[in-house]
C-alpha positions as CSV (number, residue, x, y, z in Angstrom):
1,M,8.7,2.4,16.5
2,E,11.0,5.2,16.0
3,Y,9.1,6.1,12.8
4,I,6.1,6.8,14.9
5,A,7.8,8.8,17.6
6,H,9.1,10.9,14.9
7,K,5.7,11.6,13.3
8,L,4.0,11.8,16.7
9,G,6.6,14.6,17.7
10,E,6.1,16.3,14.0
11,K,2.3,16.8,15.0
12,N,3.4,18.0,18.7
13,I,1.6,14.8,20.3
14,A,3.3,13.6,23.5
15,Y,4.0,9.7,23.7
16,V,5.9,7.6,25.6
17,M,7.4,4.3,24.2
18,P,9.2,1.2,25.9
19,E,12.8,1.6,25.9
20,S,14.7,-1.8,25.2
21,K,17.4,-1.0,27.9
22,D,14.9,0.1,30.4
23,N,16.0,-1.6,33.9
24,R,12.4,-1.3,35.5
25,G,11.1,-4.1,33.2
26,I,7.6,-4.7,33.0
27,R,6.8,-2.5,36.0
28,G,8.0,0.7,34.1
29,C,5.9,-0.6,31.1
30,L,2.9,-0.5,33.4
31,R,3.9,2.8,34.7
32,K,3.9,4.4,31.2
33,I,0.4,2.7,30.5
34,D,-0.6,4.3,33.3
35,D,0.4,7.9,32.1
36,S,-0.9,7.5,28.9
37,D,-4.4,8.1,27.0
38,V,-3.8,5.6,24.5
39,V,-1.8,2.7,23.7
40,Y,-0.7,1.6,20.4
41,I,0.3,-1.7,19.9
42,V,3.3,-2.6,17.2
43,N,2.8,-6.2,16.5
44,P,4.2,-6.8,13.2
45,D,2.4,-9.7,11.1
46,G,-0.2,-9.9,14.0
47,Y,2.1,-11.6,16.7
48,V,1.7,-10.4,20.3
49,G,4.5,-11.9,22.6
50,R,3.6,-12.6,26.3
51,S,5.2,-9.0,27.7
52,V,2.5,-7.3,25.1
53,S,-0.2,-9.6,26.2
54,V,0.5,-8.3,29.8
55,D,0.2,-4.9,28.4
56,I,-2.9,-5.5,26.7
57,G,-4.5,-7.1,29.7
58,Y,-3.1,-4.2,32.0
59,A,-4.0,-1.5,29.6
60,Y,-7.8,-3.1,29.2
61,A,-8.0,-3.1,33.2
62,K,-7.0,0.4,33.3
63,N,-9.7,1.4,30.7
64,K,-7.3,2.5,28.2
65,R,-8.2,2.9,24.4
66,M,-6.1,0.7,22.6
67,Y,-5.5,0.3,18.7
68,A,-3.0,-2.4,16.9
69,M,-0.8,-1.7,13.8
70,Y,-2.0,-5.1,12.4
71,P,-4.9,-7.4,13.3
72,I,-4.1,-9.6,16.4
73,D,-4.0,-13.6,15.9
74,D,-5.6,-14.5,19.1
75,P,-9.1,-14.0,19.0
76,P,-9.4,-13.4,23.0
77,V,-6.9,-10.7,22.9
78,A,-8.0,-9.2,19.7
79,N,-11.5,-8.5,21.6
80,L,-10.0,-6.4,24.0
81,I,-8.7,-3.4,21.6
82,S,-10.6,-0.8,20.1
83,G,-9.5,-1.2,16.6
84,V,-6.6,-1.8,13.9
85,M,-4.9,1.0,12.2
86,A,-1.8,2.2,10.5
87,P,0.5,4.9,12.2
88,D,-0.8,7.8,10.2
89,E,-4.3,7.0,10.9
90,L,-3.5,6.7,14.8
91,I,-1.9,10.0,14.4
92,E,-4.9,11.8,12.8
93,L,-7.3,10.2,15.4
94,L,-5.1,11.7,17.9
95,R,-4.7,15.0,16.5
96,T,-8.8,15.4,16.2
97,N,-10.0,13.6,19.2
98,L,-7.7,14.5,22.1
99,P,-8.3,17.7,24.4
100,D,-5.5,20.3,23.8
101,K,-3.7,19.7,27.1
102,K,-3.3,16.0,26.2
103,R,-1.5,17.0,22.8
C-alpha cells in the first residue's frame, strides 16, 4: 500500500488509505470510502477478509467505483467490483478519467 501511495503522490492524485492504528475502526474506514471517488482493494493472492468484505459492500451501496489488485476468490463479492488492475493501471485510469478538481 505504501508503494501505491507513493505512486499516487508522484502523480498528484489525492488519496486516503486505512491506517492500522486508526482507533475509529470500521467507521473511520467507511468515512474514507464516503470521501472517495474510487476504492482500490489490495488483496494479495485474491483473498478478501471480513472487514474488507464490509468495505466492499458499503462502497457498492454508495455507488463507488471499485477495482481490485488481484481477482477476488469469492464470486458474489467479485461481481461487485468494476475490474481488476495493477496499481500502475489504476493510476493511469485515475490520471485520465477524473475531473481536474478530483486529482
